[in-house]
TILOLO-637288 format. One line per 8 residues: their letters; for each residue x, y, z of C-alpha. Coordinates in nm, 3 decimals. Each point is the difference from the previous one (the first is absolute). Layout:
% residues N
a = X Y Z | ...
END
This chain:
% residues 489
mtssrssk = -2.699 -0.603 -0.120 | 0.114 0.277 0.234 | 0.351 0.136 0.013 | 0.017 -0.096 0.371 | -0.068 -0.366 -0.077 | 0.252 0.005 -0.281 | 0.266 0.152 0.227 | -0.065 -0.257 0.273
rrfktlld = 0.022 -0.283 -0.252 | 0.331 0.128 -0.134 | 0.135 0.047 0.352 | -0.097 -0.358 0.090 | 0.171 -0.125 -0.315 | 0.311 0.197 0.093 | 0.005 -0.148 0.353 | -0.046 -0.353 -0.133
tlaygiqg = 0.271 0.059 -0.258 | 0.238 0.113 0.275 | -0.081 -0.306 0.210 | 0.055 -0.245 -0.284 | 0.300 0.195 -0.118 | 0.170 -0.017 0.340 | -0.065 -0.375 0.016 | 0.157 -0.050 -0.342
alpqllal = 0.279 0.250 0.056 | 0.134 -0.137 0.330 | 0.183 -0.305 -0.143 | 0.109 0.202 -0.303 | 0.134 0.279 0.220 | 0.200 -0.239 0.216 | 0.129 -0.173 -0.313 | 0.108 0.339 -0.136
lllpvltr = 0.176 0.083 0.327 | 0.178 -0.336 -0.012 | 0.101 0.044 -0.365 | 0.324 0.196 0.071 | 0.105 -0.279 0.240 | -0.107 -0.299 -0.206 | 0.155 0.125 -0.326 | 0.334 0.000 0.181
vltkedyg = -0.048 -0.358 0.115 | -0.187 -0.159 -0.291 | 0.137 -0.003 -0.354 | -0.195 0.074 -0.317 | -0.006 -0.377 -0.059 | -0.152 -0.051 0.346 | -0.271 0.249 -0.087 | -0.052 -0.189 -0.322
ivnlvttf = -0.066 -0.321 0.196 | -0.238 0.185 0.232 | -0.198 0.132 -0.297 | -0.016 -0.340 -0.170 | -0.131 -0.169 0.314 | -0.245 0.283 0.070 | -0.143 -0.031 -0.351 | -0.031 -0.376 0.042
saiasgfi = -0.195 0.062 0.322 | -0.228 0.240 -0.186 | -0.081 -0.274 -0.250 | -0.064 -0.253 0.277 | -0.230 0.241 0.184 | -0.242 -0.011 -0.293 | -0.048 -0.375 0.046 | 0.074 -0.063 0.367
alqlpavv = -0.366 0.036 0.110 | -0.169 0.041 -0.339 | -0.082 0.364 0.093 | -0.255 -0.124 0.257 | 0.090 0.263 0.267 | -0.128 0.268 -0.240 | -0.360 -0.106 0.065 | 0.009 0.133 0.357
grfffdye = -0.019 0.358 -0.121 | -0.313 -0.066 -0.207 | -0.197 -0.285 0.162 | 0.037 0.135 0.354 | -0.295 0.232 -0.065 | -0.224 -0.287 -0.111 | -0.013 -0.162 0.344 | -0.184 0.098 0.314
edrvarff = 0.210 0.083 0.305 | -0.059 -0.340 0.159 | 0.128 -0.180 -0.313 | 0.308 0.210 -0.070 | 0.220 -0.216 0.222 | -0.116 -0.316 -0.177 | 0.067 0.158 -0.340 | 0.343 0.135 0.092
stvlfasc = 0.110 -0.323 0.170 | -0.101 -0.199 -0.306 | 0.192 0.228 -0.236 | 0.306 0.006 0.228 | 0.014 -0.378 0.040 | -0.067 -0.063 -0.369 | 0.272 0.246 -0.099 | 0.249 -0.167 0.233
ligvsifs = -0.087 -0.349 -0.127 | 0.035 0.103 -0.364 | 0.321 0.181 0.089 | 0.148 -0.312 0.163 | -0.074 -0.205 -0.312 | 0.163 0.248 -0.235 | 0.291 0.061 0.236 | 0.062 -0.377 0.001
llwifgdf = 0.016 0.001 -0.380 | 0.250 0.286 0.011 | 0.209 -0.196 0.250 | -0.001 -0.321 -0.208 | 0.052 0.159 -0.343 | 0.183 0.312 0.114 | 0.318 -0.051 -0.202 | -0.203 -0.061 -0.316
fvalcypk = -0.202 0.320 0.049 | 0.311 0.207 0.074 | 0.180 -0.135 -0.308 | -0.312 0.071 -0.207 | -0.012 0.363 0.117 | 0.375 0.067 0.012 | 0.189 -0.237 -0.233 | 0.309 0.221 -0.009
sklsffpy = 0.056 0.063 0.371 | 0.058 -0.366 0.101 | -0.160 0.065 0.340 | -0.151 -0.287 0.201 | -0.326 0.003 0.194 | 0.174 -0.032 0.338 | 0.049 0.209 0.200 | -0.105 0.334 -0.155
ffiasvtt = -0.313 -0.101 -0.189 | -0.113 -0.233 0.277 | 0.011 0.276 0.262 | -0.177 0.236 -0.239 | -0.273 -0.262 -0.055 | -0.053 -0.028 0.375 | -0.036 0.378 0.012 | -0.253 -0.012 -0.283
ylgvvtrc = -0.204 -0.262 0.183 | -0.006 0.214 0.316 | -0.132 0.276 -0.224 | -0.320 -0.203 -0.049 | -0.084 0.037 0.369 | 0.107 0.364 -0.003 | -0.220 0.087 -0.297 | -0.310 -0.166 0.145
cstllqvq = 0.038 0.172 0.336 | 0.101 0.343 -0.130 | -0.292 0.006 -0.246 | -0.241 -0.081 0.282 | 0.141 0.283 0.211 | -0.027 0.233 -0.298 | -0.370 -0.068 -0.059 | -0.055 0.034 0.375
rkatsllv = 0.164 0.345 -0.026 | 0.271 -0.076 0.254 | 0.265 0.207 -0.172 | 0.177 0.082 0.326 | 0.056 -0.367 0.076 | 0.144 -0.054 -0.346 | 0.227 0.301 0.036 | 0.136 -0.117 0.337
ssavvaiv = 0.064 -0.353 -0.127 | 0.173 0.139 -0.310 | 0.227 0.215 0.217 | 0.097 -0.295 0.222 | 0.069 -0.225 -0.298 | 0.209 0.263 -0.180 | 0.214 0.054 0.310 | 0.045 -0.376 0.048
qagvtlil = 0.108 -0.045 -0.361 | 0.245 0.290 0.017 | 0.153 -0.128 0.325 | 0.038 -0.360 -0.121 | 0.145 0.125 -0.330 | 0.266 0.202 0.182 | 0.094 -0.302 0.212 | 0.009 -0.261 -0.276
vvwlrwgp = 0.121 0.204 -0.297 | 0.215 0.276 0.147 | 0.137 -0.160 0.317 | 0.015 -0.372 -0.089 | 0.054 0.066 -0.374 | -0.237 -0.273 -0.116 | -0.064 0.179 -0.329 | -0.323 -0.076 -0.190
lgvflata = -0.076 -0.285 0.242 | -0.023 0.256 0.280 | -0.237 0.213 -0.210 | -0.239 -0.291 -0.057 | 0.015 -0.118 0.362 | -0.077 0.353 0.120 | -0.299 0.017 -0.236 | -0.127 -0.340 0.115
ssafvnal = 0.038 0.100 0.366 | -0.200 0.319 -0.050 | -0.266 -0.193 -0.196 | -0.038 -0.243 0.291 | -0.032 0.285 0.251 | -0.253 0.174 -0.224 | -0.214 -0.312 -0.037 | 0.010 -0.060 0.376
illilvrd = -0.102 0.359 0.086 | -0.284 0.002 -0.252 | -0.132 -0.337 0.120 | -0.013 0.141 0.352 | -0.184 0.309 -0.123 | -0.269 -0.204 -0.182 | -0.023 -0.279 0.259 | -0.364 0.084 0.077
sirpqfdv = -0.093 -0.082 -0.360 | 0.168 -0.343 -0.006 | -0.204 -0.310 0.084 | 0.068 -0.373 -0.046 | -0.251 -0.002 -0.286 | 0.015 -0.087 -0.368 | -0.297 0.040 -0.233 | 0.044 -0.147 -0.348
sivrpcma = -0.304 0.190 -0.127 | 0.189 0.324 0.062 | 0.303 -0.113 -0.199 | -0.181 -0.065 -0.330 | -0.118 0.357 -0.078 | 0.330 0.135 0.134 | 0.199 -0.211 -0.245 | -0.225 0.112 -0.286
yclpliph = 0.082 0.359 0.094 | 0.375 -0.033 0.056 | 0.114 -0.233 -0.281 | -0.049 0.266 -0.275 | 0.236 0.222 0.200 | 0.290 -0.234 -0.074 | 0.033 0.099 -0.370 | -0.038 0.364 0.106
ffgaflyt = 0.280 -0.047 0.254 | 0.234 -0.148 -0.259 | -0.092 0.260 -0.256 | 0.103 0.265 0.251 | 0.314 -0.200 0.078 | 0.098 -0.002 -0.367 | 0.021 0.377 -0.018 | 0.130 0.068 0.351
ssdilile = 0.250 -0.277 0.078 | 0.072 -0.212 -0.307 | 0.291 0.232 -0.082 | 0.214 -0.179 0.260 | -0.058 -0.338 -0.165 | 0.109 0.131 -0.339 | 0.292 0.203 0.137 | 0.135 -0.319 0.158
rytdlaav = 0.014 -0.162 -0.343 | 0.176 0.280 -0.187 | 0.204 0.189 0.261 | 0.197 -0.080 0.315 | -0.093 0.005 0.367 | 0.155 0.346 0.041 | -0.243 0.147 -0.256 | -0.290 -0.174 0.172
giygiavr = 0.116 0.150 0.330 | 0.025 0.352 -0.144 | -0.350 -0.026 -0.143 | -0.137 -0.128 0.331 | 0.148 0.293 0.192 | -0.156 0.244 -0.249 | -0.339 -0.162 0.059 | 0.054 0.032 0.374
ltgplric = 0.095 0.368 -0.021 | -0.315 0.081 -0.198 | -0.205 -0.188 0.259 | -0.128 0.319 0.170 | -0.200 0.092 -0.311 | -0.146 -0.348 -0.017 | -0.100 0.022 0.367 | -0.170 0.334 -0.059
vdafnran = -0.196 -0.137 -0.294 | -0.108 -0.318 0.181 | -0.092 0.184 0.320 | -0.214 0.255 -0.184 | -0.168 -0.271 -0.205 | -0.094 -0.201 0.311 | -0.143 0.311 0.163 | -0.169 0.138 -0.311
spqfmkls = -0.169 -0.316 -0.130 | -0.282 -0.025 0.260 | -0.059 0.375 -0.024 | -0.037 -0.024 -0.378 | -0.247 -0.289 0.029 | -0.211 0.178 0.260 | -0.012 0.329 -0.192 | -0.079 -0.175 -0.328
leskadtv = -0.295 -0.174 0.162 | -0.135 0.338 0.107 | 0.053 0.182 -0.330 | 0.218 -0.067 -0.301 | -0.028 0.360 -0.113 | 0.131 0.128 0.334 | 0.279 -0.258 -0.013 | 0.108 0.119 -0.344
reyrqiit = 0.012 0.362 0.117 | 0.182 -0.076 0.323 | 0.255 -0.235 -0.153 | 0.090 0.258 -0.263 | 0.153 0.198 0.286 | 0.134 -0.300 0.192 | 0.185 -0.142 -0.302 | 0.148 0.341 -0.082
kwtaamls = 0.123 0.052 0.355 | 0.138 -0.352 0.020 | 0.182 0.051 -0.331 | 0.157 0.325 0.123 | 0.125 -0.162 0.321 | 0.123 -0.319 -0.168 | 0.183 0.179 -0.280 | 0.169 0.225 0.255
awvllslf = 0.114 -0.310 0.190 | 0.126 -0.155 -0.326 | 0.202 0.311 -0.085 | 0.144 0.012 0.353 | 0.112 -0.363 -0.018 | 0.133 0.034 -0.355 | 0.198 0.320 0.056 | 0.169 -0.106 0.319
atevltil = 0.053 -0.372 -0.066 | 0.374 0.045 -0.054 | 0.045 0.202 0.317 | -0.197 -0.251 0.205 | 0.206 -0.287 -0.134 | 0.327 0.169 0.097 | -0.128 0.011 0.357 | -0.156 -0.346 0.023
vppefyav = 0.223 -0.237 -0.198 | 0.367 -0.051 -0.093 | 0.123 0.103 -0.349 | -0.045 -0.343 -0.159 | -0.378 0.044 0.037 | -0.019 0.343 -0.169 | -0.108 -0.175 -0.321 | -0.348 -0.012 0.156
spfipila = -0.055 0.370 -0.079 | -0.131 -0.025 -0.363 | -0.262 -0.256 0.102 | -0.174 0.215 0.261 | -0.180 0.263 -0.215 | -0.129 -0.270 -0.234 | -0.130 -0.234 0.269 | -0.143 0.291 0.199
aayvfrgw = -0.194 0.116 -0.307 | -0.154 -0.348 -0.021 | -0.167 0.059 0.336 | -0.157 0.321 -0.126 | -0.174 -0.208 -0.265 | -0.083 -0.257 0.265 | -0.184 0.268 0.194 | -0.194 0.110 -0.307
ycfavqpl = -0.085 -0.366 -0.065 | -0.149 -0.029 0.350 | -0.237 0.288 -0.082 | -0.084 -0.143 -0.341 | -0.078 -0.349 0.125 | -0.236 0.105 0.282 | -0.304 0.035 -0.232 | 0.049 -0.360 -0.115
ffekqtrw = -0.014 -0.123 0.359 | -0.301 0.218 0.073 | -0.188 -0.131 -0.303 | 0.102 -0.358 0.101 | 0.175 -0.048 -0.335 | 0.293 -0.180 0.162 | 0.024 -0.240 -0.295 | 0.204 0.270 -0.172
ipiitlss = 0.260 0.028 0.276 | 0.204 -0.312 -0.092 | -0.009 0.111 -0.364 | 0.161 0.333 0.095 | 0.273 -0.157 0.212 | 0.072 -0.292 -0.233 | 0.019 0.225 -0.308 | 0.239 0.239 0.169
givnvaln = 0.200 -0.288 0.142 | 0.042 -0.172 -0.335 | 0.118 0.324 -0.160 | 0.248 0.050 0.284 | 0.141 -0.351 -0.035 | 0.027 0.024 -0.379 | 0.181 0.335 0.018 | 0.234 -0.130 0.269
falipivg = 0.100 -0.301 -0.207 | 0.055 0.226 -0.301 | 0.185 0.290 0.166 | 0.194 -0.129 0.302 | 0.249 -0.202 -0.210 | 0.068 0.315 -0.207 | -0.024 0.290 0.245 | 0.061 -0.171 0.334
aiaaawtt = -0.170 0.040 0.336 | -0.123 0.356 -0.070 | -0.243 -0.152 -0.252 | -0.184 -0.165 0.291 | -0.073 0.342 0.148 | -0.133 0.136 -0.330 | -0.218 -0.306 -0.065 | -0.144 0.030 0.351
liafalsf = -0.094 0.361 -0.074 | -0.158 -0.102 -0.332 | -0.198 -0.282 0.165 | -0.137 0.225 0.275 | -0.095 0.264 -0.257 | -0.171 -0.262 -0.217 | -0.200 -0.136 0.294 | -0.124 0.353 0.070
vialvlsn = -0.104 0.057 -0.361 | -0.184 -0.333 -0.030 | -0.178 0.053 0.334 | -0.101 0.351 -0.106 | -0.142 -0.117 -0.334 | -0.195 -0.287 0.158 | -0.140 0.203 0.290 | -0.107 0.287 -0.226
rsyrldwn = -0.242 -0.232 -0.174 | -0.236 -0.002 0.299 | 0.118 0.262 0.250 | 0.204 0.292 -0.134 | 0.194 0.210 0.250 | 0.107 0.356 -0.082 | 0.381 -0.005 0.008 | 0.056 0.373 -0.058
aginaama = 0.235 -0.129 -0.268 | 0.139 0.332 -0.119 | 0.125 0.111 0.343 | 0.136 -0.342 0.092 | 0.182 -0.040 -0.332 | 0.149 0.349 0.033 | 0.128 -0.080 0.350 | 0.149 -0.331 -0.118
ctavltvl = 0.185 0.169 -0.289 | 0.127 0.274 0.232 | 0.129 -0.259 0.247 | 0.187 -0.192 -0.272 | 0.154 0.320 -0.139 | 0.107 0.108 0.349 | 0.190 -0.326 0.054 | 0.156 -0.001 -0.347
lselvfid = 0.116 0.362 0.018 | 0.136 -0.033 0.352 | 0.193 -0.317 -0.087 | 0.127 0.087 -0.348 | 0.044 0.376 -0.026 | 0.174 0.057 0.334 | 0.203 -0.321 0.013 | 0.337 0.181 -0.025
lnalaris = -0.060 0.224 0.302 | 0.150 -0.077 0.339 | -0.198 -0.206 0.251 | -0.124 0.293 0.210 | -0.122 0.192 -0.305 | -0.178 -0.307 -0.139 | -0.176 -0.068 0.329 | -0.105 0.364 0.031
iklaalvm = -0.142 0.007 -0.353 | -0.181 -0.331 0.051 | -0.151 0.118 0.326 | -0.114 0.330 -0.152 | -0.152 -0.181 -0.299 | -0.182 -0.245 0.229 | -0.142 0.276 0.222 | -0.123 0.213 -0.292
msacffhv = -0.150 -0.294 -0.183 | -0.176 -0.139 0.310 | -0.135 0.342 0.094 | -0.145 0.033 -0.351 | -0.152 -0.350 0.016 | -0.152 0.056 0.344 | -0.148 0.333 -0.110 | -0.154 -0.139 -0.318
sgilgvhq = -0.140 -0.311 0.171 | -0.141 0.188 0.299 | 0.214 -0.173 0.262 | 0.107 0.339 0.135 | -0.362 0.092 0.064 | -0.045 0.222 -0.305 | -0.345 -0.087 -0.127 | 0.019 -0.072 -0.366
rlsgrpve = -0.307 -0.005 -0.219 | 0.045 -0.354 -0.124 | -0.343 -0.055 -0.151 | -0.074 -0.363 -0.077 | -0.251 -0.159 -0.233 | -0.189 -0.272 0.189 | -0.024 -0.327 -0.181 | -0.342 -0.152 -0.021
s = -0.022 -0.368 0.064
END
């Protein structure tokens, strides 16, 4: 494998990461820009309601179409060009039909499901949860269409549609929440409006692939593929979103709202991790097919560089969380600050997990994936039930970090059995320890200094640490002799 090919592959991964990152960042960026306005209109209790309903929607999304839209990204390549439209139309119509059935059940038994999830809140299904369920159903259409555009490599179309939808949601939110003061109802109506616009735009974009056709023979293998993804989805839900369910039982809506804002403020790291993973995954598969030994050598450098960049981002977010909060939100929301470094660190482990789990997908050992997510999820739930009543909402942040770290460790152990990557463990561990010490020293040792002095010291520490990381990892262009030992299959 030549260095020119390797450079081109990395550059393509970088471009794809930027494209996916911009798509994911647009709604988050507008939400961040709206945060200073909304936190002066919505109370912490309002944010608590928003987080409860959002979590309920996340649960419903796992069932609403039985994960059938996920097959588009895999089965698309199994059909000749003249049969793609028949395949996609069948999956789209089947997903919508299943979605209608499950949506009807939510409508009929909505109050029962809400009381089951949130016995303490005394919320009813109408209107909040009903509107959120409509939004979730529209997401079925969105997921089918966006996945088709993704496999067709129409990233520009997806980016444009994402920009339009984000602007629509921001505009409707300002009208309903800020101007008309409709509170959480305005938030959910704005989300539903943007979901409708998104579904409409995507349907127009994929109109050439939609036919009035339905082939039952296509549905059977698709269902066999997608049904095992349901336990994986809920395993992931247990260690990413179950905290809200447990917080509702042992704390108040204000605490739920504070936790939700902390999750939102750490969203940029999550977007970076997800964008890189979407761009990196096909590159990893292609390179592994060519040569596992070359993949091991190349990913030794890639993982080290990624770790240097991600840890620098974590330190930046952790050191300046307090200063950012003073700009974005009123004083009653400053309690968010302690949550941010903990939740941000969870996404560092999430990124490492994405590297660790790739060999399992390559080797087609996907039977282990639900075991990883369910194990981590069960640990997260157990720790939440044990610690939240004692420590409070901050326990949810720590248990999230533990669950993400555990998922990484389990994935690493399982993948090493058949396809062992070289993690350059010594360098990565040294950078991680340095990053943690930088945050601790900056926050604890210099806490009594005035604001300007603290900011100056934090900035100097961040610059020196990042420069060291970038030099060691080779990001600055200094060629390090990072010799790897290829792993024989």
